[in-house]
Structures are given as structure tokens and as C-alpha cells.
C-alpha positions in Angstrom: -37.8 3.7 -15.0 -35.8 4.3 -18.2 -36.8 3.2 -21.8 -34.2 0.8 -21.7 -32.5 -0.3 -18.5 -28.8 0.3 -18.0 -26.2 2.6 -15.8 -26.1 6.2 -16.0 -23.2 6.6 -13.5 -21.0 4.4 -11.3 -18.3 4.8 -8.8 -16.0 2.4 -6.9 -14.3 3.0 -3.2 -11.3 1.2 -2.2 -9.9 1.8 1.6 -6.3 3.5 1.8 -5.1 0.3 3.1 -4.0 -3.3 1.8 -2.7 -6.4 3.7 -0.4 -8.5 2.0 1.1 -10.6 5.0 -0.7 -12.3 7.8 2.2 -14.0 9.6 1.9 -14.4 13.4 5.6 -15.7 13.3 7.8 -13.2 11.5 10.5 -16.3 11.3 8.0 -18.2 8.9 8.8 -17.1 5.2 6.3 -15.2 3.3 4.5 -16.6 0.5 6.0 -14.9 -2.7 3.5 -13.1 -4.6 0.6 -14.2 -2.6 -2.8 -12.5 -2.3 -3.6 -9.4 -0.8 -6.5 -7.9 0.6 -8.0 -4.4 0.7 -8.1 -3.2 4.6 -10.9 -1.0 5.9 -9.6 1.5 8.3 -10.6 1.4 11.9 -13.0 4.3 11.5 -14.6 2.8 8.6 -17.5 0.3 8.1 -20.1 -0.5 5.4 -22.0 2.6 5.8 -19.2 4.8 5.5 -17.9 2.9 2.2 -21.4 3.2 0.8 -21.1 7.0 1.2 -17.6 7.3 -0.2 -19.1 5.5 -3.5 -22.4 7.2 -3.4 -21.4 10.8 -2.8 -19.9 10.6 -6.6 -23.1 9.6 -8.2 -26.1 10.0 -6.2 -26.3 13.6 -5.5 -29.3 14.0 -8.1 -31.5 10.9 -6.8 -35.0 12.0 -7.3 -37.9 11.1 -4.8 -39.4 8.3 -5.2 -36.3 6.3 -6.0 -34.9 4.0 -3.5 -31.6 4.0 -2.2 -30.2 0.5 -1.5 -27.3 -0.6 0.8 -26.3 -4.1 -0.2 -24.3 -5.8 2.6 -23.4 -8.9 4.7 -21.7 -6.5 7.6 -24.4 -3.9 8.3 -23.3 -1.8 11.6 -26.8 -2.0 12.5 -29.5 -4.8 13.3 -32.9 -4.0 13.2 -32.5 -0.6 12.4 -32.1 0.6 8.6 -28.4 1.3 8.1 -29.0 3.1 4.9 -30.6 5.9 6.4 -27.3 6.9 7.8 -26.0 7.2 4.1 -29.1 8.7 3.0 -28.9 11.3 5.6 -25.0 11.9 5.1 -25.7 12.5 1.4 -28.3 14.9 2.2 -31.1 13.3 -0.3 -34.4 14.0 -0.9 -37.0 12.7 2.3 -39.0 11.1 -0.4 -36.1 8.6 -1.3 -36.8 5.5 0.5 -33.7 4.0 2.2 -33.8 0.4 2.3 -30.9 -2.7 3.4 -30.6 -5.9 1.4 -28.7 -8.6 3.4 -26.5 -11.7 2.2 -24.0 -12.3 -0.1 -26.2 -12.1 -3.6 -27.7 -8.8 -2.2 -25.1 -7.1 -4.3 -26.4 -8.5 -7.4 -30.0 -8.1 -6.4 -29.3 -4.2 -5.8 -27.4 -3.7 -9.1 -30.3 -5.2 -10.7 -32.8 -2.9 -9.4 -30.6 0.1 -10.2 -30.1 -1.3 -13.6 -34.2 -1.0 -13.8 -34.0 2.4 -13.1 -36.1 2.1 -9.7 -33.0 2.6 -7.1 -29.7 3.9 -6.5 -27.6 1.2 -5.2 -24.5 0.9 -2.9 -22.7 -2.1 -2.6 -20.3 -2.3 0.7 -18.8 -4.7 3.0 -16.1 -5.2 5.5 -14.8 -8.5 5.6 -13.5 -10.4 8.8 -12.2 -13.8 9.4 -10.5 -15.3 12.4 -6.6 -14.7 12.9 -4.9 -16.9 10.6 -8.0 -18.4 8.8 -6.9 -19.8 5.5 -9.0 -17.3 3.3 -7.9 -14.2 5.5 -5.9 -12.7 2.7 -8.8 -14.0 0.5 -11.3 -11.5 2.2 -11.4 -7.8 1.4 -13.1 -4.5 1.9 -15.0 -2.3 -0.8 -18.1 -0.5 -1.9 -19.3 0.2 -5.2 -22.3 2.5 -6.1 -24.5 2.8 -9.5 -27.4 4.8 -11.0 -29.7 3.7 -13.9 -29.7 5.1 -16.9 -28.2 4.8 -20.2 -25.1 6.9 -20.5 -22.6 4.3 -19.4 -24.2 1.0 -20.5 -27.3 -0.7 -21.7 -28.6 -3.7 -20.1 -29.0 -6.3 -22.8 -29.9 -9.1 -20.8 -30.6 -10.4 -17.1 -31.0 -13.8 -15.9 -31.0 -15.2 -12.5 -31.0 -18.8 -11.1 -31.5 -19.7 -7.5 -30.0 -22.7 -5.7 -30.3 -23.4 -2.2 -26.9 -24.2 -1.3 -25.0 -24.2 2.3 -21.6 -22.2 0.8 -20.9 -19.3 3.4 -23.3 -18.3 6.3 -23.2 -16.9 9.3 -25.8 -17.2 12.4 -27.2 -13.7 14.2 -24.7 -12.5 16.7 -22.0 -14.3 15.0 -18.8 -12.3 13.7 -17.2 -14.5 11.0 -18.6 -16.5 8.7 -18.8 -20.3 8.6 -17.7 -21.9 5.3 -18.0 -25.4 3.9 -14.9 -26.7 1.9 -15.1 -25.1 -1.5 -14.7 -28.7 -3.3 -18.2 -29.5 -1.8 -20.4 -26.8 -3.4 -18.3 -25.1 -6.3 -19.7 -27.9 -8.7 -23.1 -26.4 -8.0 -22.3 -22.8 -8.5 -20.4 -23.6 -11.5 -23.4 -25.7 -12.8 -25.7 -22.7 -12.3 -23.2 -19.9 -13.4 -22.7 -21.6 -16.9 -26.5 -22.3 -17.2 -27.2 -18.8 -16.4 -24.5 -17.3 -18.7 -25.8 -19.3 -21.4 -29.4 -18.1 -21.0 -28.1 -14.5 -20.8 -26.3 -14.4 -24.2 -29.0 -16.1 -26.0 -31.6 -13.7 -24.7 -28.9 -10.8 -25.5 -28.9 -12.9 -29.1 -25.0 -12.4 -29.1 -22.5 -14.8 -29.9 -19.5 -13.3 -28.2 -18.5 -10.7 -25.8 -15.5 -8.6 -25.3 -15.0 -9.1 -21.5 -16.2 -11.7 -18.8 -16.4 -10.4 -15.1 -17.0 -13.5 -12.7 -17.8 -12.9 -9.1 -18.4 -15.8 -6.6 -18.3 -16.3 -2.9 -16.4 -19.9 -3.6 -13.0 -19.3 -5.1 -13.0 -22.5 -6.7 -16.2 -22.1 -8.4 -14.8 -18.2 -9.9 -11.6 -20.1 -11.0 -13.5 -23.0 -13.0 -16.2 -20.2 -14.4 -13.2 -18.0 -15.8 -11.4 -20.8 -17.1 -14.7 -22.4 -18.8 -15.9 -18.9 -20.1 -12.3 -18.2 -21.3 -12.2 -14.4 -20.6 -14.8 -13.7 -23.4 -17.6 -16.0 -24.4 -19.3 -17.4 -27.5 -22.4 -19.2 -27.2 -23.1 -21.7 -30.3 -25.1 -24.8 -31.3 -22.7 -27.2 -32.1 -23.5 -30.2 -34.1 -26.4 -32.5 -32.6 -27.7 -29.5 -30.6 -24.9 -29.6 -28.0 -23.9 -26.3 -26.2 -20.1 -25.3 -26.8 -18.0 -22.5 -25.5 -15.1 -20.9 -27.5 -12.7 -18.2 -26.4 -12.8 -14.8 -27.8 -10.2 -12.5 -27.5 -9.6 -9.5 -25.0 -10.7 -9.3 -21.3 -8.9 -12.4 -20.0 -7.8 -12.3 -16.3 -8.6 -8.6 -15.4 -11.4 -9.7 -12.7 -9.1 -12.0 -11.6 -6.1 -9.8 -11.1 -8.5 -7.4 -9.2 -10.0 -9.9 -7.1 -6.3 -11.2 -6.2 -5.3 -7.4 -5.1 -8.3 -6.8 -3.2 -10.0 -10.5 -2.3 -13.5 -11.0 -2.2 -15.5 -8.1 -1.1 -18.5 -9.6 -0.1 -21.8 -8.3 -1.2 -19.8 -5.6 -3.1 -17.7 -7.8 -5.1 -19.9 -7.8 -8.7 -20.1 -4.2 -8.4 -16.4 -3.7 -7.7 -15.5 -6.1 -10.5 -18.0 -4.6 -12.9 -16.7 -0.9 -12.1 -13.2 -1.9 -12.8 -14.4 -3.3 -16.3 -16.1 -0.4 -17.4 -13.0 1.7 -16.3 -11.6 -0.3 -19.1 -14.1 -0.6 -21.6 -14.7 1.2 -24.9 -17.9 2.5 -26.1 -19.6 -0.4 -28.3 -17.9 -3.2 -26.2 -20.2 -5.9 -24.5 -19.7 -7.3 -21.2 -21.0 -10.4 -19.2 -21.0 -9.8 -15.5 -21.8 -13.2 -14.1 -22.2 -13.7 -10.0 -22.5 -17.3 -9.0 -23.6 -17.0 -5.4 -26.8 -19.2 -4.1 -27.3 -19.4 -7.4 -25.9 -17.1 -10.2 -27.1 -13.9 -11.7 -26.3 -13.0 -15.2 -25.9 -9.3 -16.7 -25.2 -8.5 -20.5 -24.2 -5.0 -21.0 -23.1 -2.9 -24.0 -21.1 0.1 -23.2 -22.3 3.6 -24.2 -20.9 6.7 -26.0 -21.0 8.4 -22.4 -18.7 5.4 -20.5 -15.8 8.1 -19.5 -18.2 10.6 -18.2 -20.1 8.2 -16.4 -17.6 7.5 -14.1 -17.3 9.3 -10.3 -14.1 9.5 -8.4 -11.1 7.6 -9.3 -10.9 4.7 -11.2 -10.4 1.0 -9.5 -6.9 0.9 -10.9 -5.6 4.3 -9.6 -7.0 3.4 -6.3 -4.9 -0.1 -6.2 -1.6 2.1 -6.8 -2.2 4.7 -4.1 -2.8 2.1 -1.1 -0.5 1.6 1.8 0.4 -1.4 3.5 -0.8 -2.1 6.9 0.9 -4.1 9.4 -0.9 -7.6 10.7 -0.7 -6.5 14.4 -2.3 -3.0 13.5 -5.1 -4.8 11.6 -6.1 -7.0 14.4 -6.0 -4.2 16.6 -8.4 -2.2 14.1 -10.6 -5.1 14.1 -10.8 -6.0 17.6 -9.1 -9.3 17.0 -6.3 -8.4 19.3 -7.0 -7.3 22.9 -4.7 -4.7 23.7 -4.3 -2.2 26.8 -5.7 1.1 25.8 -5.0 4.5 27.5 -6.4 5.3 31.2 -9.0 7.4 30.2 -12.9 7.2 30.5 -15.0 5.6 27.2 -16.0 8.6 25.0 -19.4 9.5 25.4 -22.6 8.0 23.5 -24.6 10.5 21.5 -28.3 10.9 22.2 -30.9 10.6 19.5 -32.8 14.0 20.2 -29.5 15.9 19.8 -28.5 13.7 16.8 -31.9 14.7 15.0 -32.1 18.3 15.7 -28.4 18.9 14.4 -28.1 16.4 11.7 -27.5 19.1 9.3 -24.2 19.4 10.8 -23.4 16.1 12.1 -24.7 14.1 8.9 -24.0 16.8 5.9 -21.7 19.3 7.7 -23.7 22.1 6.9 -22.9 25.6 8.2 -24.6 28.9 8.3 -24.0 31.7 5.8 -24.4 35.0 7.4 -27.2 37.1 5.2 -25.6 40.5 6.5 -21.6 39.6 6.3 -21.6 36.5 3.9 -19.2 34.5 6.3 -19.6 31.2 7.2 -20.1 29.9 10.9 -19.3 26.3 11.8 -21.1 24.7 13.5 -24.0 26.3 12.3 -25.8 29.0 14.9 -28.8 31.7 15.1 -25.9 34.2 15.9 -23.1 35.1 13.0 -19.6 34.0 14.8 -18.0 37.0 12.3 -20.1 40.1 12.7 -23.0 39.1 16.0 -26.0 39.4 13.9 -29.1 37.2 15.8 -30.7 35.1 13.1 -28.7 35.4 10.0 -28.0 32.0 9.4 -31.5 31.4 8.1 -32.6 28.1 6.3 -31.5 29.5 3.0 -28.3 30.3 4.2 -27.3 26.5 4.7 -23.9 25.9 2.9 -22.6 22.1 2.6 -18.9 22.0 3.3 -18.6 18.1 2.2 -17.2 18.7 -1.1 -14.7 21.6 -0.4 -11.0 22.0 0.4 -9.7 22.9 3.7 -6.3 24.1 4.4 -4.9 23.2 8.0 -3.9 25.8 10.3 -2.9 23.8 13.4 -2.2 20.4 14.3 -2.5 18.3 18.0 -1.5 14.9 18.5 -3.6 12.9 20.9 -1.9 10.1 22.6 -4.6 9.4 25.0 -7.3 8.8 22.1 -9.8 5.9 22.6 -9.4 4.8 19.1 -7.6 1.8 18.4 -4.4 3.7 17.6 -1.6 4.6 19.7 -2.4 8.5 18.7 -4.2 10.3 16.4 -3.8 13.8 14.8 -6.8 16.6 15.4 -6.5 19.5 13.1 -8.1 23.0 12.8 -8.5 23.6 9.1 -10.0 26.5 7.0 -12.4 25.8 4.3 -11.9 27.1 0.8 -14.8 29.8 0.5 -15.5 30.0 4.5 -16.0 28.2 7.3 -13.4 26.4 10.0 -13.4 22.6 10.9 -11.8 21.1 14.0 -11.9 17.1 13.2 -9.8 14.2 13.3 -7.6 13.6 10.6 -7.3 10.1 8.9 -5.9 7.9 6.4 -2.5 9.7 7.1 0.2 9.3 9.8 -0.3 11.9 12.7 3.3 13.1 12.2 2.8 13.8 8.6 0.2 16.1 8.9 1.4 19.7 8.7 0.3 23.1 8.6 -1.1 24.2 5.0 -1.9 20.8 4.0 -4.8 20.5 1.8 -7.5 18.0 3.2 -10.9 16.9 2.5 -14.0 16.0 4.5 -14.7 12.4 4.7 -17.5 10.3 6.6 -16.3 8.0 9.3 -17.2 6.3 12.7 -16.0 8.2 15.5 -16.4 5.4 18.0 -19.1 3.2 19.6 -20.3 3.5 23.1 -23.5 2.0 24.4 -24.4 -0.1 21.0 -24.7 3.6 19.3 -22.2 4.2 16.3 -21.2 7.9 16.8 -20.8 9.4 13.2 -19.2 12.5 11.9 -16.7 13.8 9.6 -13.1 13.4 9.5 -10.5 15.2 7.3 -8.0 13.4 5.2 -5.3 14.7 2.9 -6.4 15.7 -0.6 -5.8 13.7 -3.7 -2.9 15.2 -6.0 -5.3 15.8 -9.0 -7.7 18.5 -8.4 -10.2 17.6 -10.8 -13.4 16.2 -9.5 -14.1 12.6 -10.7 -11.3 12.2 -12.7 -7.7 10.8 -12.0 -4.5 10.7 -14.3 -3.3 7.6 -12.9 -4.4 5.3 -15.6 -4.1 7.6 -18.2 -7.8 8.1 -18.9 
């Protein structure tokens, strides 16, 4: 555990798609300036999004530390979903993988990461019934945090539990049940203000530079942002009454991100905190308040190493890079619109023994480098595909291709895919530094994939058969900026 708890590294992940129009009847006018929701692709879930956030920050997680996956939409029940992310990241077996479930799990996982006992991933894929009033107010995202002091130091952390039936789902159900937000907002606002006051007092602060509010109840979130005024001061007025006054800076940033992504469940406090850290300057203070089934408050002071602490692109850059998805396509992806698929058998389910034997290839995308000629064979094997030497790919000759760029050498368009798309692109690509991959392309229209295109591996779900999720690596277009962990879209 660090001498003083805090954040050493962080990353956020937003899917490549955004939905801003859910009209079933195109004749109904669209609401001008309405909310938008972040949309995970048909091959994404809480595990794959967690891997995308974690791969930027979790490579060196030491044995003895936990890997936590906080989510309300784990792809497996009974089985630990965090174990799949653990394998995909190639972490030390001494790192224990655990799931945390529920809307409040995100704040709990963040707390454990700040205390240095865990590397935390917060990820959710949110689904409502078509046409639900809050359909565009729910979204998909992930965030990851590693404990330390480079990005921010934890000055105070206060929790408050309140049993309240606000948003819930029974086992076997797909969609959340929600009480009218008016019935529970007052409870969450009271818990949130009480917790914020205690946290600021514990941190011995009168003001903070930014206030970040996350809540499963949108009415409570709005009320808390208004009451705290974007930046908060706690002071004792005459007669001992507690009063709030507004300080400069930070007002509305969290609300703007939420309006562009929707409420992202267990991931939401992490996503909003990541967006705040993207913009924060060394020495500034941040109050993060999560009001869900009570409240959790964190007061942090931004460290001098904040710019180096971020892994991957900023939240703002990811928001700007998204592409719109049509409502019908979104409904097909979520299985909410039953359409006739191609006349072909379902894809076979993977079996447990070969998945375990080939874990290095399936989960970590490891090839074997020949000790004799130096060429990389993919999938890995005992015989070098180049020189034919038997036993050339030893344990020391394993090489991971996950973080390398691949160049497309051929493209095939499959019109009989079992995926919820009319066609997908299958590419053969040569990996920089050696190795060749045959993989599905994702996050790109099949017709836009061209020979010579630079692509990078991304962990995705291929399909689900017989209640088994078949995970492997796909290829998506490489980002325009080549510097790992940095982006230029926001001038940082």
C-alpha cells in the first residue's frame, strides 16, 4: 500500500459509436440538442471494454495486488468475468481477479485502487427496452485506475450507505427496473451533501477547484451539481449552520460529459473522474461525489505527474472521434430487434481444454519467435513456419503482438456472417516486427478496409454459442497519432 493513497495511472475507454436519435417513426421530429449515448459495438461487453482501458495502465500489476472488475453487466454469472481480462492482459498469476457487482461497485473499486490494494476496471454496457424514456440517457464506457501518487493524492474519502430501491434488476432479467426518479432523488441528495461536507472537512479544505457528480438518479445528479455549484466551499455560518458557496472553475464539465455519453453505470464515477483529470492542473483539488445507494465522496489533489499518468487518448478526444450509429443497427446489435440472419449454421462453441492449452494465442495474442532464424510464427507452434526447424519456438521465444501495428495485405468481405451485421471484413495483415494475422476487422465499414491500411489488435467477443463467449482479437484502424498514450485532439 502506498504511504499516501492516490492515483498513479488512469485511462478511460469510450466505444467508437454514438446514438443520438432513437425515433422508431422517422416522421416524428427529432429533439434538437437532445442527449446522446455512447454505444458499444456488437462485439463488445464489459470485459472487452475493461481490457481496452486496462491495457494502457495495468501491464506491471504486481503479484499480491487484486484486479477488480466493477460492473452491473458481467457477461458471466457464477464465473469470474475479471479472469478473462486478467488472461487477456497477461498479468502475473499471483494477481487475484475479482468481480464487484452493482451500481455502487464502481466507487468501491475506485476506493480500493486509491488505497493501493487493487488495479480497478470499471465497465458497463447499458441496455433499456426500446423507446424507454431514459434510453438515450444510458451509455457504455470503461475506466481503469492504478494506485500511487503520480496523478493525484487522496486527501479524504467518506462513504454513506442508504438502502433505497432506486434502480435494480432481478436475476435473469436483462433490463433495469427504475422507480420514478422523484421518489428517491431527495434521499440521494441528502446523502450526497452530507458526505461531501464530511469529506471536505476531513480534508481540511474550504474550497475545491472541481466538483464531479455521478448518480444513478438524474434528478439527484442535477440537484447536487446545482447545490455544489461546480466547486464547493464548506464553512460554518453564524449560529453553526452549514452553508455552501460557489467557487470559480469546473462548473458543468461533468454534466457535459454525461450528456454526451449517458449514465454509464458502474463505470460512471471513473469516467467522469478521468475526464476531470484530463483537464486538471497540478496542485488543483477535485471533489468526486458518487450518489448511488447512498454516497461516496473522494477529495484529491492533482499531482505534478498528471500529464504522464494518463494512458491512451483523453475523454474529449474519444468523444470527438466517435461515429453515429443508426437506431435499427443499434437494436440489432443488442438483440432487441429479431431479424432474419444468413442461412448458415451457428458458429461452433469453443471447448475449455483447447482454450486453456492455447491461452497464450487466444487471450494474449502471443506468437513464437524462432531461435534459429528469428521469424515469428502465428499461431505459435513447435515448427517454425519459415525455416522448418522443429522446437524452435521455445518458452523464451514467445512474443506478444497485442501492441503492434499490422498492415493489411488482403481483404475479404463475408456476406454470410453469423454476427448481427449484413457483412464483415476479414483481413490478412503483416505485423510490424514479424508475424501474420488473419482476423475480423471491427469499428470500420467493410468497404473502407483497404490494402496497406494500418490496424491495431483489439480484444473482442467473436460470438456466443451454447452459453460460451468466444473471445479473440480483431483488428481496427490504427489511430492517426502514433505516440502511445498521447493524443493531440485536445492540445495536450
